[in-house]
Every structure is written in C-alpha cells, then in structure tokens.
C-alpha positions in Angstrom: 8.9 -6.9 -26.6 11.8 -7.2 -29.0 13.2 -3.8 -27.9 13.0 -4.7 -24.2 14.3 -8.2 -24.4 17.1 -7.3 -26.9 18.3 -4.6 -24.6 18.1 -6.9 -21.6 20.3 -9.5 -23.3 22.8 -6.9 -24.5 23.2 -4.9 -21.3 22.4 -7.1 -18.3 25.1 -7.8 -15.8 26.3 -11.4 -15.1 23.5 -13.2 -13.3 21.2 -10.2 -13.3 17.5 -11.0 -13.4 15.1 -9.2 -15.7 13.4 -7.6 -12.8 16.7 -6.3 -11.4 17.7 -5.0 -14.8 14.5 -3.0 -15.2 14.9 -1.6 -11.7 18.5 -0.6 -12.5 17.7 1.3 -15.7 14.6 2.9 -14.3 11.0 3.3 -15.4 11.8 6.6 -17.2 14.3 4.8 -19.4 11.8 2.1 -20.2 9.3 4.7 -21.2 11.8 6.4 -23.4 12.5 3.1 -25.3 8.9 2.8 -26.2 7.7 6.4 -26.7 7.7 6.4 -30.5 5.5 3.3 -30.4 2.8 5.1 -28.5 2.1 7.5 -31.3 -0.7 6.5 -33.7 -0.3 8.3 -37.1 -3.3 9.7 -39.1 -5.0 7.3 -41.4 -3.7 9.2 -44.4 -0.2 8.8 -43.2 -0.2 5.1 -42.4 -3.4 3.1 -42.8 -1.8 -0.1 -41.5 -2.4 1.1 -37.9 -6.2 0.8 -38.5 -6.5 -2.9 -39.1 -5.8 -5.9 -37.0 -2.8 -8.2 -37.6 -3.4 -10.6 -40.5 -6.8 -9.0 -41.2 -7.4 -6.9 -44.3 -10.4 -5.1 -42.8 -10.0 -1.7 -41.2 -11.5 -0.7 -37.9 -14.8 1.3 -38.2 -17.3 2.4 -35.6 -19.9 0.5 -37.6 -18.3 -2.8 -36.6 -18.8 -2.2 -32.9 -21.0 -4.7 -31.1 -21.1 -6.6 -27.8 -17.9 -8.5 -27.5 -14.5 -8.6 -26.0 -13.2 -5.4 -27.6 -16.5 -3.5 -27.9 -16.1 0.0 -26.4 -19.7 -0.1 -25.0 -18.8 -2.9 -22.6 -16.0 -0.9 -20.9 -17.5 1.1 -18.1 -16.3 4.7 -17.6 -14.9 3.9 -14.2 -12.4 1.5 -15.9 -11.0 4.4 -17.9 -11.0 6.6 -14.8 -9.1 4.0 -12.7 -6.6 3.4 -15.6 -5.9 7.1 -15.6 -5.2 6.9 -11.9 -2.7 4.1 -12.5 -1.0 6.4 -15.0 -0.7 9.0 -12.3 1.0 6.4 -10.0 3.5 5.7 -12.8 4.2 9.4 -13.2 4.7 9.6 -9.5 7.3 6.8 -9.8 9.1 8.8 -12.6 9.1 11.9 -10.4 10.7 9.9 -7.6 13.4 8.4 -9.8 14.2 12.0 -10.9 14.6 13.1 -7.3 11.4 15.3 -7.4 10.2 14.0 -4.1 7.4 16.5 -3.4 6.0 16.1 -6.9 6.1 12.3 -6.5 4.2 12.5 -3.2 1.6 14.9 -4.6 1.0 12.8 -7.7 0.6 9.6 -5.6 -2.0 11.3 -3.4 -3.8 12.7 -6.4 -4.1 9.2 -7.9 -5.8 8.0 -4.7 -8.0 11.1 -4.7 -9.1 10.5 -8.3 -9.7 6.8 -7.5 -12.0 7.7 -4.6 -13.8 10.2 -6.9 -14.3 7.5 -9.6 -16.0 5.3 -7.0 -18.1 8.1 -5.7 -19.3 9.0 -9.2 -20.2 5.3 -9.7 -22.3 5.2 -6.5 -23.6 8.7 -6.4 -24.5 9.9 -9.9 -24.9 13.5 -8.9 -21.9 13.7 -6.6 -20.5 17.3 -6.5 -16.8 17.5 -7.4 -15.9 19.5 -4.4 -12.3 18.5 -3.5 -13.0 19.3 0.2 -15.7 16.6 0.3 -13.9 13.8 -1.4 -12.4 12.3 1.8 -15.5 12.7 4.0 -17.8 11.4 1.3 -15.6 8.4 0.6 -15.4 7.6 4.3 -19.2 7.9 4.6 -20.2 5.8 1.6 -17.3 3.3 1.3 -15.5 3.0 4.7 -18.3 3.3 7.2 -20.4 1.0 5.1 -17.4 -1.4 4.7 -18.1 -1.5 1.0 -14.4 -0.8 0.3 -13.2 -3.4 2.8 -10.9 -6.1 1.6 -12.1 -9.6 2.6 -8.7 -10.3 4.3 -7.4 -6.9 5.4 -10.6 -5.0 6.1 -10.3 -1.2 5.7 -6.4 -1.1 5.6 -6.2 0.2 2.0 -8.8 2.9 2.7 -6.7 4.0 5.6 -3.8 4.7 3.2 -6.0 7.3 1.5 -7.1 8.9 4.8 -3.5 9.0 6.1 -2.3 10.7 2.9 -5.1 13.2 3.1 -4.2 14.1 6.7 -0.5 14.6 5.6 -1.4 17.2 3.0 1.2 20.0 3.1 3.7 17.8 5.0 7.2 17.3 3.7 8.2 13.8 2.4 11.5 12.0 2.3 12.5 9.8 -0.5 11.6 6.8 1.6 8.2 8.1 2.8 7.3 9.1 -0.8 8.2 5.6 -2.0 5.9 4.1 0.6 3.1 6.5 -0.4 3.4 5.4 -4.0 3.2 1.7 -3.0 0.2 2.5 -0.9 -1.5 4.4 -3.8 -1.0 1.2 -6.0 -2.6 -0.9 -3.3 -5.5 1.6 -2.9 -6.2 1.5 -6.6 -6.1 -2.3 -6.7 -8.7 -2.3 -3.9 -10.7 0.3 -5.9 -10.8 -2.2 -8.8 -11.9 -5.0 -6.5 -14.6 -2.7 -4.9 -15.8 -1.8 -8.4 -16.1 -5.5 -9.3 -18.1 -6.2 -6.1 -20.4 -3.3 -6.8 -21.1 -4.6 -10.3 -22.6 -7.8 -8.9 -25.0 -5.9 -6.6 -28.5 -4.9 -7.6 -28.7 -1.2 -8.6 -30.8 -0.4 -5.6 -28.2 -1.8 -3.2 -25.6 0.5 -4.6 -27.5 3.7 -3.8 
C-alpha cells in the first residue's frame, strides 16, 4: 500500500484521480512495482514470513482447524475460479502490450476454465474433453437456468457461448477489450452460481 500510494502522490497529474492514475500507468507497471513482494523466501532464509504480524508463533499444519483461515474450508472451486481471474488479468496485460490475439485467447480461456470448474463441481466424473465443455455447460447450467442471474437471466452465459463461436476469428483492440470485460462478468456470475449451488441439497445438484 505504501508503494502504491507514495507513487500516486509523487507522480499524479493535477486533479488526477487514483483510478485515472492507475489506468494511465497500466496494470503491467502496477504488477512490476509489487513483484518482489510476491516471493516468499525459504524458512531458513527468513523465518519472519512464517508468522503472523505481532504473533511469535510460526505457522504449522498442526494448527489447522475449522475457522476463517483454515485451508479445509476453502473449496477447490474457489482456487480454480481464482486461477481464472488471474488469466483475465494476464489477458489485460497482453492487451496493454498490444498483443491483441493473445489477449483474446487468454480471455476466452478464462471463461472456458470457469465453465470447467463448475462442471467439475456438478459432475464429479466429467471428462476433460475440450470439445464438450461448451455443450456440457449449456446442458447443465444454461438449459437448466442454474447459471442464470436473477436480474439478467442467461446474459453472462451468452458471453461464453459467443466467444466459443468466434474461435479462430481475428479481434481488434476494441473487441478484445470487450471480450475481457465479458470474461470478468462471466467469472463473477460463476462465483454467484457456485454460491447458489452450495445452498442446495447434494441430490439437487446432480
């Protein structure tokens, strides 16, 4: 936070908002500012990374239990959808660098992997055949309206279907930008769908 806010104060233009400043310098530059903070050293190198702030105890797997930070309460699909969100971020970096086709491909891939995560949640033995992802998602989540948003219906699922139909087509900077935004909305809808499924009895999800 200090790095980001200090740079904003030092480099912003007169009257420039924080949001406008971040948009101007770009996501790739933001990532570059924080890259060294993403590395966790080995315990032998720096043990301070293995204890919480103001707590002398070190993290151990023996301390795990049911609670806010317990690994066992985080479902695998949460990790899978988080990985999809990272793919959207990579798509944004590609677009900023002018790599339009890579950006579009990564945005579509994030939706494809999001659909796969939901299919794995609903169908334990779902075969990972890429050719079946779209049709299986349509059958189990669109036709059943399980993926439908309470306000927009199946709109976000349509983003995935449209991107699937456009496979192999060329994208412009503008159309790739829209695809990335649609991928973000699709993944938000996937999170909502997952939350709704969690409230259903197991038998109703099969």
